[in-house]
gemmi code that builds the backbone of each chain (N, CA, C; Angstrom):
import gemmi

chains = {
    "A": [
        ("MET", (17.177, -93.940, 81.611), (15.831, -93.636, 82.100), (15.921, -92.610, 83.245)),
        ("THR", (15.161, -91.543, 83.092), (14.982, -90.655, 84.248), (13.485, -90.390, 84.360)),
        ("PHE", (13.101, -89.773, 85.451), (11.682, -89.467, 85.631), (11.442, -87.985, 85.408)),
        ("GLU", (12.314, -87.367, 84.627), (12.175, -85.948, 84.344), (10.825, -85.697, 83.662)),
        ("GLY", (10.100, -84.695, 84.126), (8.810, -84.356, 83.524), (7.648, -85.183, 84.059)),
        ("CYS", (7.945, -86.215, 84.861), (6.869, -87.019, 85.444), (6.386, -86.350, 86.725)),
        ("ARG", (5.107, -86.549, 87.028), (4.576, -85.931, 88.236), (5.042, -86.705, 89.474)),
        ("LYS", (5.603, -85.933, 90.418), (6.078, -86.562, 91.652), (4.896, -86.687, 92.615)),
        ("ALA", (4.656, -87.887, 93.094), (3.506, -88.106, 93.968), (3.882, -88.020, 95.438)),
        ("ALA", (5.131, -88.318, 95.767), (5.542, -88.324, 97.176), (7.053, -88.401, 97.278)),
        ("SER", (7.551, -88.058, 98.452), (8.981, -88.084, 98.741), (9.178, -88.547, 100.183)),
        ("VAL", (10.187, -89.348, 100.418), (10.480, -89.783, 101.790), (11.978, -89.625, 102.040)),
        ("ASP", (12.331, -88.951, 103.120), (13.729, -88.901, 103.545), (14.062, -90.202, 104.231)),
        ("LEU", (15.182, -90.803, 103.862), (15.550, -92.096, 104.432), (16.729, -91.921, 105.388)),
        ("ARG", (16.445, -92.028, 106.673), (17.531, -91.940, 107.668), (17.582, -93.193, 108.545)),
        ("THR", (16.417, -93.661, 108.969), (16.375, -94.804, 109.902), (15.452, -95.887, 109.351)),
        ("ASP", (15.391, -97.011, 110.077), (14.515, -98.091, 109.620), (13.033, -97.704, 109.731)),
        ("ARG", (12.752, -96.715, 110.573), (11.387, -96.181, 110.639), (11.007, -95.556, 109.288)),
        ("ASP", (11.982, -94.890, 108.658), (11.736, -94.269, 107.346), (11.547, -95.330, 106.253)),
        ("VAL", (12.218, -96.477, 106.410), (12.036, -97.567, 105.446), (10.589, -98.055, 105.506)),
        ("ALA", (10.080, -98.211, 106.749), (8.685, -98.623, 106.924), (7.750, -97.562, 106.338)),
        ("MET", (8.128, -96.288, 106.532), (7.296, -95.212, 105.996), (7.293, -95.238, 104.463)),
        ("ALA", (8.465, -95.480, 103.868), (8.561, -95.535, 102.402), (7.641, -96.623, 101.852)),
        ("ARG", (7.619, -97.779, 102.516), (6.710, -98.857, 102.087), (5.269, -98.370, 102.104)),
        ("GLY", (4.882, -97.722, 103.212), (3.504, -97.253, 103.359), (3.142, -96.197, 102.323)),
        ("VAL", (4.079, -95.288, 102.053), (3.820, -94.197, 101.112), (3.626, -94.746, 99.695)),
        ("VAL", (4.515, -95.658, 99.278), (4.401, -96.215, 97.922), (3.120, -97.047, 97.811)),
        ("ALA", (2.791, -97.804, 98.856), (1.561, -98.602, 98.839), (0.345, -97.693, 98.668)),
        ("LYS", (0.358, -96.557, 99.381), (-0.784, -95.648, 99.320), (-0.921, -95.035, 97.923)),
        ("VAL", (0.206, -94.638, 97.338), (0.172, -94.061, 95.986), (-0.380, -95.097, 95.002)),
        ("MET", (0.112, -96.341, 95.101), (-0.330, -97.368, 94.154), (-1.812, -97.684, 94.342)),
        ("LYS", (-2.238, -97.752, 95.607), (-3.646, -97.999, 95.896), (-4.493, -96.902, 95.257)),
        ("GLY", (-4.040, -95.653, 95.425), (-4.746, -94.509, 94.857), (-4.841, -94.575, 93.340)),
        ("GLU", (-3.856, -95.228, 92.715), (-3.846, -95.357, 91.260), (-4.583, -96.618, 90.807)),
        ("GLY", (-5.167, -97.330, 91.744), (-5.971, -98.508, 91.390), (-5.153, -99.753, 91.098)),
        ("ALA", (-4.001, -99.901, 91.771), (-3.128, -101.039, 91.496), (-3.756, -102.357, 91.937)),
        ("ASN", (-3.407, -103.401, 91.212), (-3.768, -104.762, 91.559), (-2.944, -105.184, 92.791)),
        ("THR", (-3.548, -106.002, 93.672), (-2.891, -106.339, 94.948), (-1.520, -106.990, 94.757)),
        ("LEU", (-1.437, -107.939, 93.820), (-0.159, -108.633, 93.634), (0.909, -107.667, 93.115)),
        ("MET", (0.536, -106.822, 92.135), (1.520, -105.897, 91.580), (2.010, -104.922, 92.651)),
        ("GLN", (1.083, -104.485, 93.498), (1.450, -103.578, 94.591), (2.374, -104.290, 95.589)),
        ("THR", (2.034, -105.511, 95.938), (2.852, -106.265, 96.898), (4.271, -106.450, 96.358)),
        ("ARG", (4.377, -106.809, 95.075), (5.700, -107.039, 94.484), (6.522, -105.749, 94.486)),
        ("PHE", (5.894, -104.659, 94.041), (6.658, -103.417, 93.920), (7.045, -102.870, 95.296)),
        ("VAL", (6.118, -102.913, 96.238), (6.418, -102.376, 97.577), (7.517, -103.222, 98.249)),
        ("THR", (7.530, -104.518, 97.959), (8.611, -105.356, 98.490), (9.960, -104.900, 97.928)),
        ("ALA", (9.985, -104.605, 96.624), (11.223, -104.100, 96.001), (11.637, -102.766, 96.624)),
        ("VAL", (10.659, -101.903, 96.887), (10.933, -100.609, 97.522), (11.574, -100.827, 98.898)),
        ("SER", (11.051, -101.792, 99.637), (11.585, -102.074, 100.962), (13.060, -102.486, 100.880)),
        ("GLU", (13.388, -103.319, 99.889), (14.780, -103.775, 99.739), (15.717, -102.606, 99.435)),
        ("ILE", (15.331, -101.752, 98.478), (16.276, -100.691, 98.092), (16.334, -99.582, 99.141)),
        ("ALA", (15.208, -99.321, 99.819), (15.220, -98.289, 100.866), (16.100, -98.753, 102.034)),
        ("ARG", (16.006, -100.047, 102.373), (16.841, -100.578, 103.458), (18.323, -100.493, 103.074)),
        ("ASN", (18.641, -100.844, 101.827), (20.027, -100.725, 101.356), (20.545, -99.306, 101.526)),
        ("ALA", (19.701, -98.313, 101.153), (20.126, -96.911, 101.235), (20.433, -96.525, 102.681)),
        ("VAL", (19.610, -97.023, 103.619), (19.808, -96.665, 105.032), (20.997, -97.428, 105.627)),
        ("LYS", (21.079, -98.738, 105.302), (22.100, -99.583, 105.929), (23.482, -99.372, 105.336)),
        ("HIS", (23.534, -99.289, 104.006), (24.842, -99.258, 103.352), (25.149, -97.919, 102.716)),
        ("GLY", (24.134, -97.059, 102.555), (24.350, -95.819, 101.805), (24.303, -94.560, 102.664)),
        ("GLY", (24.284, -94.727, 103.977), (24.275, -93.551, 104.854), (22.993, -92.740, 104.761)),
        ("GLY", (21.916, -93.381, 104.327), (20.639, -92.673, 104.196), (20.518, -92.040, 102.828)),
        ("GLY", (19.370, -91.427, 102.572), (19.146, -90.839, 101.265), (17.725, -90.359, 101.148)),
        ("ARG", (17.199, -90.494, 99.944), (15.882, -89.959, 99.694), (15.204, -90.790, 98.613)),
        ("LEU", (13.905, -90.974, 98.782), (13.164, -91.787, 97.828), (12.008, -90.955, 97.275)),
        ("ASP", (11.954, -90.828, 95.953), (10.885, -90.078, 95.295), (9.994, -91.045, 94.526)),
        ("VAL", (8.689, -90.768, 94.579), (7.719, -91.625, 93.891), (7.075, -90.827, 92.760)),
        ("PHE", (7.030, -91.396, 91.562), (6.494, -90.694, 90.390), (5.316, -91.458, 89.795)),
        ("LEU", (4.417, -90.705, 89.170), (3.287, -91.314, 88.460), (3.625, -91.377, 86.979)),
        ("LEU", (3.437, -92.546, 86.372), (3.698, -92.731, 84.942), (2.424, -93.250, 84.295)),
        ("PRO", (1.392, -92.384, 84.184), (0.076, -92.867, 83.739), (0.101, -93.463, 82.330)),
        ("ARG", (0.983, -92.938, 81.450), (1.007, -93.469, 80.084), (1.442, -94.930, 80.044)),
        ("ASP", (2.343, -95.290, 80.984), (2.795, -96.684, 81.061), (1.969, -97.489, 82.061)),
        ("ARG", (0.943, -96.854, 82.632), (0.153, -97.475, 83.705), (1.087, -98.094, 84.760)),
        ("SER", (2.020, -97.232, 85.212), (3.056, -97.676, 86.137), (3.309, -96.594, 87.179)),
        ("VAL", (4.053, -96.951, 88.195), (4.648, -95.959, 89.083), (6.165, -96.137, 89.014)),
        ("GLY", (6.860, -95.054, 89.317), (8.319, -95.098, 89.308), (8.863, -94.662, 90.655)),
        ("VAL", (10.011, -95.213, 91.010), (10.666, -94.817, 92.247), (12.131, -94.531, 91.945)),
        ("GLU", (12.607, -93.421, 92.483), (14.034, -93.135, 92.393), (14.568, -93.036, 93.817)),
        ("CYS", (15.617, -93.781, 94.101), (16.193, -93.792, 95.448), (17.675, -93.425, 95.341)),
        ("ARG", (18.023, -92.330, 95.979), (19.426, -91.878, 95.975), (19.980, -91.990, 97.376)),
        ("ASP", (21.172, -92.544, 97.506), (21.766, -92.578, 98.838), (23.019, -91.712, 98.895)),
        ("ARG", (23.590, -91.633, 100.083), (24.744, -90.761, 100.291), (26.016, -91.570, 100.524)),
        ("GLY", (26.011, -92.805, 100.077), (27.156, -93.681, 100.330), (28.280, -93.473, 99.329)),
        ("THR", (29.176, -94.449, 99.298), (30.347, -94.337, 98.428), (30.113, -95.045, 97.102)),
        ("GLY", (28.883, -95.476, 96.872), (28.599, -96.203, 95.646), (28.916, -97.680, 95.837)),
        ("ILE", (28.630, -98.474, 94.795), (28.843, -99.921, 94.872), (30.010, -100.259, 93.955)),
        ("ALA", (31.025, -100.926, 94.497), (32.269, -101.164, 93.752), (32.025, -102.027, 92.516)),
        ("ASN", (31.307, -103.120, 92.684), (31.101, -104.043, 91.571), (29.602, -104.297, 91.405)),
        ("LEU", (28.981, -103.507, 90.510), (27.517, -103.578, 90.388), (27.000, -104.941, 89.920)),
        ("PRO", (27.605, -105.535, 88.845), (27.073, -106.840, 88.414), (27.121, -107.875, 89.531)),
        ("GLU", (28.197, -107.834, 90.318), (28.332, -108.779, 91.423), (27.239, -108.530, 92.472)),
        ("ALA", (26.988, -107.238, 92.753), (25.995, -106.875, 93.779), (24.591, -107.321, 93.397)),
        ("MET", (24.347, -107.444, 92.082), (23.012, -107.836, 91.618), (22.804, -109.344, 91.681)),
        ("THR", (23.872, -110.093, 91.919), (23.787, -111.546, 91.884), (23.224, -112.083, 93.195)),
        ("ASP", (22.249, -112.985, 93.084), (21.701, -113.602, 94.289), (22.802, -114.351, 95.024)),
        ("GLY", (22.827, -114.192, 96.320), (23.816, -114.899, 97.123), (25.042, -114.064, 97.408)),
        ("PHE", (25.213, -112.938, 96.652), (26.349, -112.075, 96.944), (25.962, -111.112, 98.057)),
        ("SER", (26.797, -111.038, 99.087), (26.490, -110.133, 100.183), (27.773, -109.619, 100.789)),
        ("THR", (27.773, -108.321, 101.123), (28.949, -107.768, 101.793), (28.794, -107.923, 103.295)),
        ("GLY", (27.596, -108.219, 103.755), (27.356, -108.301, 105.198), (26.848, -109.666, 105.580)),
        ("ASP", (25.960, -109.705, 106.555), (25.467, -110.990, 107.025), (24.089, -111.296, 106.447)),
        ("SER", (23.672, -110.487, 105.483), (22.349, -110.733, 104.911), (22.442, -111.869, 103.900)),
        ("MET", (21.306, -112.242, 103.317), (21.337, -113.370, 102.406), (21.742, -112.973, 101.008)),
        ("GLY", (21.787, -111.673, 100.739), (22.199, -111.244, 99.415), (21.159, -111.497, 98.337)),
        ("ARG", (19.898, -111.464, 98.724), (18.843, -111.617, 97.717), (18.160, -110.291, 97.429)),
        ("GLY", (18.540, -109.248, 98.144), (17.812, -107.987, 98.094), (17.787, -107.314, 96.736)),
        ("LEU", (18.959, -107.017, 96.173), (18.993, -106.261, 94.915), (18.492, -107.082, 93.739)),
        ("GLY", (18.987, -108.326, 93.621), (18.523, -109.195, 92.543), (17.019, -109.426, 92.657)),
        ("GLY", (16.548, -109.574, 93.882), (15.119, -109.768, 94.125), (14.329, -108.550, 93.693)),
        ("ALA", (14.817, -107.358, 94.046), (14.127, -106.117, 93.674), (14.018, -106.024, 92.160)),
        ("GLN", (15.075, -106.442, 91.463), (15.046, -106.395, 89.999), (13.977, -107.341, 89.440)),
        ("ARG", (13.869, -108.531, 90.023), (12.878, -109.486, 89.518), (11.449, -109.028, 89.785)),
        ("LEU", (11.260, -108.223, 90.833), (9.901, -107.828, 91.217), (9.426, -106.560, 90.514)),
        ("THR", (10.265, -105.969, 89.662), (9.914, -104.698, 89.018), (9.896, -104.875, 87.505)),
        ("SER", (9.248, -103.942, 86.784), (9.244, -104.096, 85.324), (10.485, -103.476, 84.693)),
        ("THR", (10.982, -102.363, 85.222), (12.296, -101.888, 84.789), (13.096, -101.582, 86.045)),
        ("PHE", (14.391, -101.796, 85.945), (15.256, -101.600, 87.111), (16.613, -101.149, 86.620)),
        ("GLU", (17.090, -100.033, 87.126), (18.472, -99.669, 86.828), (19.160, -99.131, 88.060)),
        ("ILE", (20.448, -99.359, 88.130), (21.223, -98.932, 89.286), (22.523, -98.360, 88.758)),
        ("GLU", (22.917, -97.236, 89.302), (24.191, -96.656, 88.855), (24.845, -95.913, 89.998)),
        ("ASN", (26.155, -95.751, 89.875), (26.879, -94.922, 90.817), (26.799, -93.493, 90.296)),
        ("ALA", (26.243, -92.596, 91.109), (26.045, -91.217, 90.669), (27.397, -90.521, 90.548)),
        ("PRO", (27.531, -89.604, 89.577), (28.799, -88.890, 89.385), (29.289, -88.214, 90.673)),
        ("GLY", (28.385, -87.620, 91.422), (28.785, -86.922, 92.643), (28.926, -87.819, 93.863)),
        ("GLY", (28.849, -89.144, 93.664), (28.911, -90.080, 94.788), (27.536, -90.617, 95.112)),
        ("GLY", (27.505, -91.756, 95.768), (26.233, -92.377, 96.115), (25.713, -93.261, 95.000)),
        ("THR", (24.696, -94.006, 95.325), (24.083, -94.936, 94.377), (22.676, -94.441, 94.061)),
        ("VAL", (22.280, -94.553, 92.797), (20.914, -94.213, 92.403), (20.247, -95.461, 91.856)),
        ("VAL", (19.069, -95.768, 92.374), (18.272, -96.864, 91.831), (17.002, -96.263, 91.259)),
        ("ARG", (16.674, -96.619, 90.025), (15.390, -96.215, 89.436), (14.661, -97.473, 89.025)),
        ("MET", (13.410, -97.565, 89.415), (12.656, -98.749, 89.025), (11.186, -98.390, 88.819)),
        ("THR", (10.544, -99.155, 87.969), (9.124, -98.921, 87.732), (8.363, -100.224, 87.939)),
        ("GLY", (7.107, -100.062, 88.286), (6.246, -101.227, 88.470), (4.895, -100.961, 87.838)),
        ("LYS", (4.387, -101.953, 87.136), (3.067, -101.840, 86.512), (1.967, -101.904, 87.578)),
        ("LEU", (0.865, -101.222, 87.278), (-0.261, -101.231, 88.211), (-1.113, -102.495, 88.059)),
        ("GLN", (-1.127, -103.024, 86.839), (-1.942, -104.213, 86.553), (-1.066, -105.287, 85.947)),
        ("ARG", (-1.522, -106.525, 86.026), (-0.699, -107.634, 85.525), (-0.552, -107.572, 84.016)),
        ("ARG", (-1.566, -107.043, 83.324), (-1.421, -106.892, 81.878), (-2.200, -105.701, 81.417)),
    ],
    "B": [
        ("MET", (6.835, -102.903, 123.302), (6.960, -102.978, 121.854), (5.567, -102.859, 121.233)),
        ("ARG", (5.361, -101.813, 120.484), (4.040, -101.519, 119.965), (3.759, -102.317, 118.690)),
        ("ALA", (4.812, -102.559, 117.915), (4.622, -103.122, 116.582), (4.411, -104.628, 116.590)),
        ("ALA", (4.635, -105.261, 117.750), (4.400, -106.694, 117.846), (4.007, -107.012, 119.277)),
        ("ALA", (3.179, -108.026, 119.449), (2.753, -108.390, 120.796), (2.810, -109.898, 120.948)),
        ("ILE", (3.171, -110.349, 122.168), (3.261, -111.785, 122.453), (2.222, -112.133, 123.515)),
        ("TYR", (1.326, -113.084, 123.212), (0.315, -113.501, 124.175), (0.490, -114.984, 124.480)),
        ("PRO", (0.743, -115.338, 125.761), (0.803, -116.761, 126.104), (-0.600, -117.325, 126.274)),
        ("VAL", (-0.896, -118.414, 125.561), (-2.209, -119.061, 125.670), (-1.999, -120.567, 125.782)),
        ("GLU", (-2.267, -121.112, 126.952), (-2.207, -122.557, 127.178), (-0.961, -123.212, 126.583)),
        ("GLY", (0.189, -122.745, 126.982), (1.438, -123.375, 126.555), (1.919, -122.995, 125.169)),
        ("VAL", (1.165, -122.118, 124.510), (1.555, -121.673, 123.167), (1.727, -120.158, 123.197)),
        ("LEU", (2.746, -119.668, 122.500), (2.932, -118.214, 122.422), (2.359, -117.708, 121.109)),
        ("LEU", (1.389, -116.816, 121.214), (0.806, -116.216, 120.014), (1.485, -114.872, 119.792)),
        ("VAL", (1.936, -114.656, 118.569), (2.642, -113.414, 118.253), (1.903, -112.712, 117.140)),
        ("SER", (1.547, -111.459, 117.367), (0.940, -110.709, 116.270), (1.889, -109.591, 115.865)),
        ("ILE", (2.025, -109.411, 114.571), (2.950, -108.416, 114.030), (2.143, -107.360, 113.268)),
        ("GLN", (2.409, -106.097, 113.549), (1.708, -105.018, 112.854), (2.421, -104.659, 111.546)),
        ("ASP", (1.674, -104.020, 110.652), (2.214, -103.785, 109.306), (3.380, -102.813, 109.284)),
        ("ASP", (3.405, -101.847, 110.227), (4.465, -100.830, 110.139), (5.699, -101.234, 110.948)),
        ("ILE", (5.872, -102.525, 111.171), (7.002, -102.988, 111.984), (8.337, -102.639, 111.296)),
        ("THR", (9.285, -102.181, 112.116), (10.596, -101.826, 111.569), (11.566, -102.984, 111.786)),
        ("ASP", (12.734, -102.896, 111.155), (13.755, -103.935, 111.321), (14.160, -104.055, 112.792)),
        ("THR", (14.289, -102.905, 113.465), (14.677, -102.914, 114.878), (13.608, -103.612, 115.719)),
        ("ASP", (12.338, -103.275, 115.453), (11.234, -103.899, 116.195), (11.272, -105.416, 116.045)),
        ("ILE", (11.556, -105.874, 114.823), (11.455, -107.316, 114.596), (12.634, -108.046, 115.233)),
        ("LEU", (13.790, -107.365, 115.324), (14.918, -107.965, 116.044), (14.635, -107.991, 117.546)),
        ("ASP", (13.974, -106.922, 118.062), (13.564, -106.913, 119.471), (12.592, -108.063, 119.741)),
        ("LEU", (11.685, -108.272, 118.785), (10.721, -109.357, 118.931), (11.439, -110.701, 119.028)),
        ("GLN", (12.461, -110.877, 118.178), (13.220, -112.129, 118.184), (13.821, -112.378, 119.575)),
        ("ASP", (14.407, -111.340, 120.166), (14.997, -111.473, 121.505), (13.930, -111.814, 122.537)),
        ("ALA", (12.832, -111.023, 122.532), (11.790, -111.181, 123.546), (11.165, -112.566, 123.445)),
        ("LEU", (10.910, -112.986, 122.205), (10.236, -114.268, 122.007), (11.134, -115.425, 122.455)),
        ("SER", (12.420, -115.350, 122.128), (13.339, -116.416, 122.527), (13.337, -116.575, 124.043)),
        ("GLU", (13.361, -115.450, 124.759), (13.352, -115.517, 126.218), (12.056, -116.107, 126.752)),
        ("ARG", (10.936, -115.687, 126.150), (9.639, -116.169, 126.636), (9.477, -117.674, 126.414)),
        ("ILE", (9.998, -118.175, 125.295), (9.889, -119.621, 125.024), (10.588, -120.391, 126.128)),
        ("GLY", (11.795, -119.936, 126.500), (12.546, -120.590, 127.559), (11.843, -120.487, 128.896)),
        ("GLU", (11.400, -119.287, 129.240), (10.751, -119.032, 130.535), (9.533, -119.912, 130.763)),
        ("MET", (8.651, -119.944, 129.757), (7.385, -120.652, 130.001), (7.380, -122.053, 129.408)),
        ("ASP", (8.544, -122.503, 128.894), (8.635, -123.854, 128.355), (7.516, -124.084, 127.321)),
        ("ALA", (7.392, -123.136, 126.411), (6.311, -123.204, 125.419), (6.531, -124.386, 124.490)),
        ("LYS", (5.432, -125.042, 124.087), (5.599, -126.140, 123.138), (5.356, -125.680, 121.704)),
        ("GLY", (4.802, -124.487, 121.581), (4.578, -123.993, 120.228), (4.572, -122.483, 120.169)),
        ("VAL", (4.853, -121.969, 118.975), (4.803, -120.531, 118.715), (3.986, -120.350, 117.449)),
        ("VAL", (3.029, -119.433, 117.501), (2.245, -119.143, 116.304), (2.424, -117.665, 115.975)),
        ("ILE", (2.974, -117.397, 114.799), (3.231, -116.016, 114.404), (2.198, -115.610, 113.362)),
        ("ASP", (1.376, -114.648, 113.717), (0.312, -114.193, 112.821), (0.830, -113.025, 111.985)),
        ("ILE", (0.954, -113.259, 110.676), (1.460, -112.183, 109.805), (0.360, -111.657, 108.874)),
        ("SER", (-0.903, -111.878, 109.268), (-1.993, -111.455, 108.374), (-2.035, -109.945, 108.182)),
        ("ALA", (-1.454, -109.183, 109.133), (-1.457, -107.729, 108.972), (-0.352, -107.252, 108.019)),
        ("LEU", (0.593, -108.136, 107.707), (1.731, -107.701, 106.887), (1.366, -107.662, 105.402)),
        ("GLU", (1.456, -106.467, 104.815), (1.173, -106.330, 103.383), (2.336, -106.843, 102.550)),
        ("ILE", (3.535, -106.793, 103.118), (4.679, -107.373, 102.418), (5.582, -108.103, 103.417)),
        ("VAL", (6.314, -109.084, 102.909), (7.399, -109.717, 103.662), (8.609, -109.673, 102.747)),
        ("ASP", (9.632, -108.928, 103.135), (10.807, -108.820, 102.275), (11.890, -109.779, 102.755)),
        ("THR", (13.092, -109.687, 102.177), (14.122, -110.673, 102.511), (14.536, -110.575, 103.977)),
        ("PHE", (14.499, -109.372, 104.552), (14.902, -109.226, 105.947), (13.904, -109.916, 106.880)),
        ("VAL", (12.635, -109.597, 106.691), (11.600, -110.194, 107.553), (11.561, -111.711, 107.347)),
        ("GLY", (11.726, -112.138, 106.100), (11.747, -113.569, 105.804), (12.877, -114.264, 106.539)),
        ("ARG", (14.041, -113.611, 106.549), (15.200, -114.202, 107.221), (14.972, -114.283, 108.730)),
        ("VAL", (14.357, -113.231, 109.317), (14.111, -113.253, 110.760), (13.081, -114.336, 111.110)),
        ("LEU", (12.069, -114.506, 110.257), (11.083, -115.571, 110.508), (11.772, -116.932, 110.517)),
        ("ALA", (12.693, -117.136, 109.573), (13.412, -118.412, 109.510), (14.288, -118.598, 110.750)),
        ("GLN", (14.924, -117.509, 111.198), (15.781, -117.607, 112.390), (14.965, -117.897, 113.645)),
        ("LEU", (13.812, -117.213, 113.743), (12.937, -117.438, 114.899), (12.551, -118.901, 115.004)),
        ("THR", (12.237, -119.485, 113.847), (11.833, -120.890, 113.813), (12.982, -121.778, 114.262)),
        ("ALA", (14.188, -121.462, 113.811), (15.358, -122.265, 114.175), (15.632, -122.148, 115.681)),
        ("ILE", (15.524, -120.944, 116.228), (15.753, -120.741, 117.673), (14.716, -121.527, 118.466)),
        ("ALA", (13.431, -121.403, 118.056), (12.354, -122.092, 118.767), (12.575, -123.594, 118.744)),
        ("ARG", (13.050, -124.116, 117.612), (13.261, -125.561, 117.504), (14.332, -126.016, 118.493)),
        ("LEU", (15.408, -125.212, 118.616), (16.467, -125.564, 119.575), (15.928, -125.548, 120.996)),
        ("LEU", (14.877, -124.754, 121.226), (14.268, -124.687, 122.551), (13.056, -125.621, 122.646)),
        ("ASP", (12.959, -126.565, 121.702), (11.923, -127.588, 121.706), (10.509, -127.027, 121.559)),
        ("ALA", (10.376, -126.023, 120.716), (9.030, -125.510, 120.410), (8.887, -125.456, 118.894)),
        ("GLU", (7.703, -125.807, 118.402), (7.534, -125.682, 116.948), (6.838, -124.380, 116.598)),
        ("THR", (7.203, -123.847, 115.445), (6.693, -122.543, 115.042), (5.804, -122.667, 113.817)),
        ("TYR", (4.662, -122.020, 113.897), (3.785, -121.926, 112.738), (3.653, -120.468, 112.338)),
        ("VAL", (3.698, -120.218, 111.045), (3.418, -118.885, 110.532), (2.014, -118.947, 109.953)),
        ("VAL", (1.124, -118.089, 110.440), (-0.255, -118.139, 109.934), (-0.662, -116.802, 109.327)),
        ("GLY", (-1.631, -116.872, 108.429), (-2.242, -115.665, 107.879), (-1.473, -115.028, 106.739)),
        ("MET", (-0.569, -115.797, 106.110), (0.180, -115.194, 105.007), (-0.760, -114.889, 103.837)),
        ("ARG", (-0.685, -113.658, 103.334), (-1.541, -113.293, 102.209), (-1.026, -113.968, 100.936)),
        ("PRO", (-1.943, -114.322, 100.030), (-1.517, -114.988, 98.790), (-0.477, -114.175, 98.008)),
        ("ALA", (-0.662, -112.861, 97.923), (0.286, -112.037, 97.164), (1.664, -112.049, 97.826)),
        ("VAL", (1.679, -112.165, 99.154), (2.956, -112.237, 99.882), (3.656, -113.557, 99.571)),
        ("ALA", (2.885, -114.645, 99.551), (3.470, -115.960, 99.243), (4.063, -115.955, 97.839)),
        ("MET", (3.332, -115.377, 96.869), (3.816, -115.347, 95.487), (5.095, -114.525, 95.382)),
        ("THR", (5.141, -113.410, 96.118), (6.317, -112.539, 96.072), (7.531, -113.217, 96.723)),
        ("LEU", (7.300, -113.908, 97.840), (8.412, -114.599, 98.515), (9.038, -115.652, 97.608)),
        ("VAL", (8.199, -116.363, 96.879), (8.724, -117.386, 95.976), (9.548, -116.735, 94.866)),
        ("GLU", (9.084, -115.584, 94.368), (9.868, -114.872, 93.353), (11.213, -114.413, 93.900)),
        ("LEU", (11.235, -114.110, 95.200), (12.492, -113.709, 95.829), (13.394, -114.911, 96.095)),
        ("GLY", (12.878, -116.107, 95.863), (13.661, -117.306, 96.136), (13.643, -117.696, 97.595)),
        ("MET", (12.669, -117.168, 98.348), (12.590, -117.484, 99.780), (11.424, -118.421, 100.017)),
        ("TYR", (11.731, -119.689, 100.190), (10.669, -120.677, 100.326), (10.361, -120.984, 101.795)),
        ("LEU", (11.114, -120.391, 102.699), (10.932, -120.612, 104.142), (10.740, -122.093, 104.470)),
        ("PRO", (11.683, -122.941, 104.060), (11.477, -124.384, 104.212), (11.379, -124.825, 105.672)),
        ("GLU", (11.974, -124.049, 106.559), (11.974, -124.438, 107.978), (10.640, -124.103, 108.643)),
        ("ASN", (9.930, -123.129, 108.084), (8.697, -122.680, 108.721), (7.547, -123.588, 108.369)),
        ("ARG", (6.839, -124.025, 109.426), (5.578, -124.690, 109.148), (4.558, -123.579, 108.967)),
        ("THR", (3.639, -123.759, 108.036), (2.628, -122.737, 107.874), (1.257, -123.358, 108.050)),
        ("ALA", (0.317, -122.524, 108.457), (-1.068, -122.943, 108.570), (-1.889, -121.747, 108.100)),
        ("LEU", (-3.038, -122.032, 107.537), (-3.799, -120.910, 106.991), (-4.396, -120.057, 108.093)),
        ("THR", (-4.811, -120.694, 109.175), (-5.421, -119.918, 110.253), (-4.828, -120.322, 111.594)),
        ("LEU", (-5.077, -119.472, 112.563), (-4.644, -119.713, 113.929), (-5.222, -121.017, 114.465)),
        ("THR", (-6.512, -121.251, 114.195), (-7.180, -122.462, 114.677), (-6.467, -123.714, 114.168)),
        ("HIS", (-6.135, -123.718, 112.868), (-5.430, -124.868, 112.297), (-4.079, -125.072, 112.967)),
        ("ALA", (-3.360, -123.961, 113.196), (-2.035, -124.059, 113.805), (-2.146, -124.656, 115.203)),
        ("LEU", (-3.117, -124.186, 115.980), (-3.276, -124.686, 117.348), (-3.636, -126.168, 117.341)),
        ("GLN", (-4.504, -126.559, 116.408), (-4.882, -127.974, 116.299), (-3.657, -128.825, 116.004)),
        ("LYS", (-2.809, -128.327, 115.089), (-1.627, -129.099, 114.701), (-0.655, -129.219, 115.884)),
        ("ILE", (-0.478, -128.125, 116.629), (0.451, -128.160, 117.769), (-0.080, -129.119, 118.841)),
        ("ARG", (-1.371, -129.050, 119.140), (-1.970, -129.925, 120.154), (-1.914, -131.376, 119.708)),
        ("GLY", (-2.159, -131.581, 118.401), (-2.240, -132.927, 117.870), (-0.896, -133.636, 117.821)),
        ("SER", (0.200, -132.851, 117.773), (1.506, -133.486, 117.570), (1.991, -134.181, 118.831)),
        ("GLY", (1.525, -133.748, 119.998), (1.870, -134.412, 121.252), (3.359, -134.425, 121.536)),
        ("PRO", (3.788, -135.235, 122.544), (5.211, -135.238, 122.889), (6.021, -135.969, 121.812)),
        ("GLY", (7.257, -135.576, 121.664), (8.140, -136.261, 120.738), (8.110, -135.732, 119.345)),
    ],
}
model = gemmi.Model(1)
for chain_id, residues in chains.items():
    chain = gemmi.Chain(chain_id)
    for i, (resn, *xyz) in enumerate(residues, 1):
        res = gemmi.Residue()
        res.name, res.seqid = resn, gemmi.SeqId(i, " ")
        for name, pos in zip(("N", "CA", "C"), xyz):
            atom = gemmi.Atom()
            atom.name, atom.element = name, gemmi.Element(name[0])
            atom.pos, atom.b_iso = gemmi.Position(*pos), 0.0
            res.add_atom(atom)
        chain.add_residue(res)
    model.add_chain(chain)
structure = gemmi.Structure()
structure.add_model(model)
structure.setup_entities()
């Protein structure tokens, strides 16, 4: 899955935790503008917060792009960081697994809160997360 | 601290959190609040999260820690104003916040703190 050809609605540079808060606000605003249901917006923005924080804390910062997917009545987010990638992806997705002092619910949680979720180590280094969220419950 | 404010009211510390709060702000809040509980011998803490559009795993964890710290300092903590969509999302994340007492409104939380008395 890529968002090639999809209209980009917004972009946020991720350097500090202030940018993580900004990413939440930007995605919320885009979804609101697209007429999203409150619960769907809350779930997706929560997932955005988890992956944006990961990019800043563990990935040396990065960038988050927001796309409109009107045919799927969804929005998409792509988050690229500048880190060394994740050594064991299946392990990282497991609830309770953590490399730090966090609870290790972030990535697995983000996956549960989104309709599609993929994570990969980019060929040139860093981690890429792509996820989509529906605007309405059905 | 702009993103959160602490107001002492009759032995209870009221905390309001703004929506654009950052991870750093919320850790600062944890420090400030812990000190204030000790200083004023507060019997209760009420954290108003009605402005928060989301609560993610980080904020959830800090709320749980705040409650644990307050308990060690003999104060009970209530989280009030949680939006329904936030509650549903937290449960999906597997975060049930078992340590946190919750109340729907500030008034209810204050009544519960006053009603519990000593012990």
